[in-house]
C-alpha positions as CSV (number, residue, x, y, z in Angstrom):
1,M,29.9,-33.2,97.5
2,V,30.5,-30.1,95.2
3,K,33.8,-30.6,93.2
4,D,35.2,-27.1,92.9
5,I,36.9,-26.4,89.4
6,L,39.8,-24.1,89.8
7,T,40.1,-21.2,87.1
8,A,43.6,-20.8,85.1
9,V,45.2,-18.3,82.9
10,V,48.0,-19.4,80.5
11,I,50.8,-16.9,79.5
12,E,53.0,-18.5,76.8
13,D,54.4,-16.8,73.8
14,E,54.9,-20.0,71.8
15,Q,51.2,-21.0,70.3
16,E,52.0,-24.6,70.0
17,S,53.1,-24.6,73.8
18,L,50.4,-22.5,74.7
19,Q,47.6,-25.1,73.3
20,L,49.4,-28.0,74.8
21,L,49.2,-26.3,78.2
22,K,45.9,-25.4,78.0
23,S,45.0,-28.9,77.1
24,L,47.0,-30.3,79.6
25,V,45.5,-28.1,82.4
26,T,42.0,-29.1,81.4
27,S,42.5,-32.7,80.7
28,N,41.7,-34.0,84.4
29,G,38.6,-32.0,84.9
30,N,39.9,-30.2,87.9
31,A,40.6,-27.0,86.2
32,K,39.4,-24.7,83.3
33,V,41.4,-22.2,81.4
34,I,39.4,-19.0,81.4
35,G,42.0,-16.8,79.8
36,A,45.3,-17.0,77.7
37,T,47.7,-14.9,75.7
38,S,50.9,-15.5,73.8
39,N,51.5,-11.4,74.3
40,P,53.5,-10.7,77.3
41,E,52.3,-7.2,77.0
42,E,48.8,-8.4,77.5
43,A,49.5,-10.5,80.4
44,I,48.8,-8.3,83.3
45,D,45.4,-7.1,81.6
46,V,44.3,-10.7,81.0
47,I,45.3,-11.9,84.7
48,E,43.5,-8.6,86.3
49,L,40.5,-9.3,84.2
50,H,39.9,-12.8,84.8
51,K,41.5,-13.0,88.3
52,P,42.1,-16.8,88.3
53,D,43.0,-19.3,91.0
54,I,46.2,-20.1,89.2
55,V,48.4,-18.5,86.5
56,F,50.8,-20.5,84.2
57,L,53.6,-17.9,83.3
58,D,56.1,-18.5,80.8
59,I,59.5,-17.1,82.2
60,K,61.4,-16.1,79.1
61,M,59.6,-14.3,76.6
62,P,60.6,-11.6,74.2
63,G,60.3,-8.1,75.4
64,K,58.9,-9.1,78.9
65,S,60.0,-12.0,81.3
66,G,57.6,-13.7,83.4
67,F,59.5,-12.0,86.3
68,D,58.7,-8.7,84.8
69,I,55.3,-9.6,84.7
70,L,55.2,-10.5,88.4
71,D,56.9,-7.5,89.5
72,D,54.2,-5.4,87.5
73,L,51.7,-7.2,89.7
74,R,53.2,-7.0,92.8
75,K,53.0,-3.3,92.0
76,I,49.5,-3.1,91.2
77,N,48.2,-5.1,94.2
78,R,50.0,-3.2,96.9
């Protein structure tokens, strides 16, 4: 039986939290982080580049909220 590994992108403006979340995501071996950024302005590019199965997205970030990023993604993928 082949085990599918999920791919993930992490968007988190606090560097310590970003590292912790990346570690937690990969800890059980069912997912791997293929992209991450602490800059919300880079989030769309990282998501579009990697096309992950899962996105872990911080909601409250300086300059652009997680909801703003979701709105931008919706506009791109229409």
